[in-house]
C-alpha positions, 0 to 999 in steps of 0.5 A: 475336396470341399465343394459348393454350387453357385447359381446366378440368374438375372437380366444379362449385363456386362461383367457378371462372370467377371465380377463372380470370378474375380471375387472367387479368385480373391478368396482362393476358390477354384472353379471346377466346372462352369456352365452359362447360357443366355435365354431371351436376355436372361443370364443363367450360370451354374458353377461347381467350386472347390472351397478347400483353400478358401480364406473366408468361411462358407457364410462369408462366401455366400454373403459376399457372392450375394453382395456381388450379385446385388451390384450386378443386379442378378440373384446369386445363391451358394450352397454346400454340394451335399445339401444341393445334392440332397435337395435335388435327388429324385 
């Protein structure tokens, strides 16, 4: 399984989750785990996704999610799981 970590942060507005999830579904990317919270009007979401069956490259995925974030006025980052894990090891 080839996994990626997606983080989304920004002012809470309608349609953030829908926009991200629709983009993932359009490219055959399965959501394995998702956590989201809103703290004092700030939206925060983290997803673990399976990109094994994706019909686009990782760079296209990252750029596409960034564009969705721009539309929704939130910051979206996508990292390969192994890089995310290495960066957050204590």
